[in-house]
GUKOL-791315 format. One line per 10 residues: number of its first residue (from 1); for each residue z, x, y of C-alpha. Coordinates in steps of 0.001 Angstrom, whole numbers, plus 500000, padded with zeros to 6 digits. Layout:
BEGIN
NUM) Z X Y | ...
This chain:
BEGIN
1) 557749 874380 080030 | 559427 877996 079634 | 563164 878305 079977 | 562808 880119 083147 | 560939 877267 084782 | 563310 874784 083405 | 566097 876799 085277 | 564401 877104 088503 | 563397 873289 088677 | 567372 872721 088019
11) 568182 875146 090870 | 565885 873306 093251 | 567249 869999 092332 | 570681 870886 092890 | 569547 872412 096227 | 567867 869268 097202 | 570871 867224 096255 | 573146 869461 098127 | 571071 869461 101291 | 570907 865635 101139
21) 574637 865590 100874 | 574729 867998 104051 | 572468 865683 106009 | 574033 862701 105168 | 577280 863617 106237 | 575938 864818 109483 | 574271 861543 110093 | 577513 859779 109471 | 579153 861725 112313 | 579477 859313 115485
31) 578383 862049 117977 | 579915 862029 121664 | 578062 864082 124279 | 579839 866083 127187 | 578260 868121 129865 | 580675 870478 131806 | 581142 873602 133742 | 583011 875419 130987 | 582130 878904 131686 | 582234 878892 135610
41) 585465 880256 137018 | 585627 877564 139729 | 585717 874619 137140 | 586449 876107 133803 | 590478 875096 134028 | 589483 871397 134445 | 586361 871425 132004 | 588087 873139 129334 | 591181 870882 129681 | 589143 867817 129432
51) 587255 869110 126383 | 590527 869916 124701 | 592196 866558 125523 | 589135 864704 123889 | 589288 866904 120755 | 592828 866259 120290 | 592363 862472 120309 | 589259 862736 118067 | 591219 864847 115612 | 593882 862012 115703
61) 591280 859158 114948 | 589732 861530 112213 | 592989 862146 110446 | 593506 858174 110592 | 590043 857787 108515 | 587737 858074 111395 | 585938 854787 112880 | 584219 852663 110194 | 585168 855536 107937 | 582769 857886 110081
71) 584066 861182 111945 | 584022 861237 115537 | 582674 864545 116764 | 582702 866003 120377 | 579573 867984 121320 | 579906 870113 124374 | 576871 871712 126586 | 577982 874099 129201 | 575848 873671 132774 | 577544 876926 134247
81) 577797 874795 137434 | 573970 875497 137706 | 572145 873158 139967 | 569846 870702 137867 | 571308 871959 134511 | 573582 869020 133878 | 570428 866798 134331 | 568553 868829 132065 | 571143 868902 129446 | 571861 864937 129988
91) 568178 864609 129192 | 568603 866441 125864 | 571309 864027 124677 | 569098 861143 125621 | 566488 862431 123475 | 568842 862693 120587 | 569653 859447 119147 | 572656 860470 117417 | 574337 860800 120714 | 575598 857346 121067
101) 578010 857946 124183 | 578544 860370 126827 | 581964 861308 128299 | 584246 863745 130154 | 581551 865322 132599 | 582784 867951 134813 | 580777 869157 137917 | 580479 867277 140918 | 577064 868281 141966 | 575850 867660 138610
111) 577263 864479 138237 | 576079 863573 141558 | 572291 864260 140574 | 572960 862470 136813 | 574194 859411 138902 | 571103 859555 141444 | 568659 859948 138924 | 570269 857011 137125 | 570128 858654 133603 | 572712 856729 131941
121) 570989 853347 133257 | 567511 854749 132186 | 568818 856140 128793 | 570662 852914 128183 | 573918 854858 127257 | 577413 855078 128716 | 579037 857827 130602 | 582744 857274 130251 | 585603 859081 132182 | 583799 861486 134399
131) 585647 864003 136354 | 584704 862235 139747 | 586164 860102 142269 | 583454 859144 144421 | 582838 855722 144008 | 579331 855717 145491 | 578391 858088 142384 | 580534 856411 139622 | 579424 853061 140968 | 575911 853777 139137
141) 574602 851978 136196 | 576848 852844 132855 | 579279 854730 134596 | 582776 853952 133241 | 585389 855623 135274 | 588947 856598 134635 | 590426 858511 137514 | 591312 857119 140975 | 588691 857210 143575 | 588715 859899 146151
151) 589494 857503 149180 | 592518 856733 147600 | 593833 860362 147096 | 592904 860723 151084 | 594556 857468 151925 | 597617 858505 150112 | 597891 862077 151654 | 597499 860575 155349 | 600327 857889 154617 | 602413 860895 153391
161) 601899 862888 156593 | 602486 859877 158530 | 605678 858951 156604 | 607190 862447 156868 | 606351 862401 160686 | 604100 864973 161207 | 603237 865636 164696 | 600028 867807 164649 | 597685 867485 161776 | 594394 869496 161228
171) 591664 868507 158860 | 589630 870714 157307 | 586151 869505 155503 | 583252 870851 154058 | 579738 869474 154483 | 578567 868849 150719 | 579309 866398 148074 | 582576 864329 148930 | 582948 865928 152220 | 581357 863895 154764
181) 582495 860343 152941 | 585867 861699 152978 | 585721 862897 156629 | 585255 859105 157409 | 588253 857994 155432 | 590511 860379 157016 | 589258 859295 160505 | 589712 855918 159685 | 593320 856340 157885 | 594578 858703 160777
191) 593467 856465 163513 | 595527 853268 161336 | 598638 855787 160798 | 598640 856895 164201 | 598445 860492 163310 | 597551 863004 166091 | 594936 865109 164818 | 594362 868385 166694 | 591712 869800 165092 | 588623 868594 162664
201) 587239 871999 161259 | 583998 871874 159245 | 583304 874308 156419 | 579732 875020 155949 | 579428 875156 152178 | 575765 875767 151911 | 575696 879087 153527 | 577555 880930 150444 | 576061 884177 151658 | 578361 883918 154740
211) 581405 882755 152939 | 583829 885195 154114 | 583046 884931 157685 | 582998 881187 157409 | 586432 881095 155883 | 587750 883375 158433 | 586298 881396 161421 | 587630 878015 159750 | 591247 879523 159574 | 591281 880994 163038
221) 590347 877555 164356 | 593115 875972 162444 | 595780 878573 163488 | 594851 878183 167179 | 595907 874656 167387 | 599355 875440 165537 | 599368 872708 163350 | 602420 871381 161184 | 600169 869876 158443 | 596578 870531 157123
231) 594519 867996 154971 | 592001 869916 153210 | 588953 867924 151894 | 587670 870983 150226 | 587779 872304 146519 | 586968 875384 144406 | 586891 878771 145826 | 586813 877247 149422 | 590291 875925 148801 | 591763 878708 147220
241) 590388 881010 150074 | 591552 878889 152433 | 595190 878676 151268 | 595330 882308 150739 | 594316 882865 154588 | 596207 880420 156070 | 599522 881485 154383 | 598861 884878 156095 | 598087 883213 159783 | 600239 881989 162498
251) 599915 878624 160704 | 601728 879883 157658 | 604528 877208 157665 | 602118 874249 157939 | 602542 871456 155429 | 599237 871740 153221 | 597973 868547 151447 | 595059 868815 148738 | 593242 866494 146713 | 593617 866339 142941
261) 590355 868856 141976 | 592434 871529 143451 | 594081 872722 140156 | 597682 873795 140723 | 597413 876621 138348 | 594445 878169 140316 | 596483 878231 143405 | 599490 879789 141993 | 596902 882592 140417 | 595244 882841 143854
271) 598192 883168 146292 | 601313 883905 144054 | 603951 881479 143425 | 605813 881910 146437 | 602925 881022 148817 | 601691 878333 146464 | 605426 876607 146628 | 605448 873407 148676 | 601638 872371 148266 | 601306 868775 148317
281) 598269 867676 145624 | 597170 864111 145000 | 596933 863289 141344 | 594402 860617 140267 | 595632 860559 136770 | 599053 860026 135631 | 601770 862634 135596 | 601630 864245 132107 | 604916 866231 131957 | 607326 863227 131540
291) 606905 860573 128936 | 607803 857528 131266 | 604777 855966 130078 | 603574 855105 126537 | 600361 856699 127059 | 601880 859816 127993 | 604320 859880 125174 | 601292 859572 122613 | 599533 862088 124644 | 602405 864433 124476
301) 602897 863751 120717 | 599257 864168 119725 | 598668 867163 121677 | 601556 869114 119982 | 600295 867987 116472 | 596514 868494 117135 | 596313 871006 119915 | 599358 872861 120050 | 597757 875913 121693 | 597010 873802 124565
311) 599481 873374 127465 | 600110 870005 128904 | 597962 869401 132029 | 596335 866605 134183 | 593204 867766 132744 | 594060 867588 128921 | 595419 864080 129731 | 592429 863130 131473 | 590504 864294 128459 | 592853 862793 126032
321) 592207 859284 127923 | 588384 859625 127962 | 588506 860092 124196 | 590823 857017 123799 | 588436 854945 125798 | 585349 856109 123882 | 586913 855818 120526 | 588033 852066 121410 | 584193 851495 122619 | 582996 852803 119287
331) 585486 850685 117256 | 584411 847567 119068 | 580793 848530 118508 | 580902 847293 114963 | 580007 848938 111706 | 576791 850583 112699 | 577233 851646 116450 | 574346 852115 118535 | 574255 853153 122200 | 573529 849363 123193
341) 576464 847952 121198 | 578862 850464 122591 | 577609 849245 126301 | 578142 845919 125471 | 581744 846824 123991 | 582474 848404 127203 | 581087 845737 129325 | 583024 843087 127446 | 586241 845086 127255 | 588142 843453 130235
351) 591614 844760 131118 | 592486 847526 128414 | 596054 848746 128009 | 595858 852676 127422 | 599742 852614 127299 | 601177 851303 130477 | 598160 852173 132201 | 595090 849773 132571 | 591080 850041 133105 | 589184 847010 133697
361) 585497 846875 132486 | 583175 844118 133044 | 579471 843302 134059 | 581040 842491 137578 | 583644 845475 137904 | 584041 848889 136102 | 587636 849757 137483 | 589511 852782 136480 | 593402 853477 136913 | 593479 852977 140395
371) 596977 854484 141383 | 597658 858184 143001 | 600638 860204 142315 | 601533 862770 144856 | 602770 866020 143298 | 604263 869279 144842 | 604046 872624 143592 | 607860 873976 142851 | 609795 877070 141622 | 607583 879091 139163
381) 604475 877355 139917 | 605669 874160 138374 | 604292 870730 139433 | 606745 868068 140665 | 606651 864662 141457
């Protein structure tokens, strides 16, 4: 063998050893899969916030040596809020056996389709803390919710309207996703609380090509009744456009109530601080700006250390919690976690203390936080309790 051939063989051997080390390192990672509408303006704030919160918690875990000496890595895929895309991307995760658990999904329509197709159930994989409050959706097999349900939000908002003695309430709802179900909750709760509903205004969210005309008609129907309060069972650009127009109508002084999926920052950007001020928003996760709970204290400290560029928000706290539940499940799954072991760990978790905030997971019940905070947009666009 020539000297040149000997050198080539040594180089090849070194390359193979190096490649083997890289492959081994990747194989040692504990992969967590997320699908979220990261690039669509309607959802990007929530999607990126949840992603950032999970990454911050995993960074903390990895700084402590990981789980069983293995690094926890979040893999995120963007469905762009495109119908059917979340299902397609979830199937990609199911086909990749290295992905042990799913977490932090964002996109109501996509999560609905994933639930209907029973993908977590059929794939034998857990889906932790999706941004979804419809109990008929998160009640599907292998869903482990954290946030409170949409019915809890609507109930809390109706009770707030009643306790502040609103005399004429208008309810605006859309005909897609959570709209019909929350309409029923609103009908039941307003009757129970003796509220006078002067208008039930439906928004057809399926005719997107007629968006401008539909929103103008809805605002006119509400303003005509001169309500002193409006309950909005809508989200995304529909809620932002409604707020913008109603604040320029004869009903500009009406108290507005919104669900948690309406991001306060988006409202301020859309209508300005002055018009956004006073909007009441139900929150399905704890208040992230005041460290009155051990969970929030830990969250604030770890975000400052591992994601200092990220502002505190409800979505980053929700992602942080998703990361914490996921890491705990992976830890309880033992030395060599599998999808089956992670599922078993979650189903046997029982009541788990996140830091003054509890979830309860068992084969009979998978219950999240279960409480609602009401917040209001104050001076400077800041959220107040």
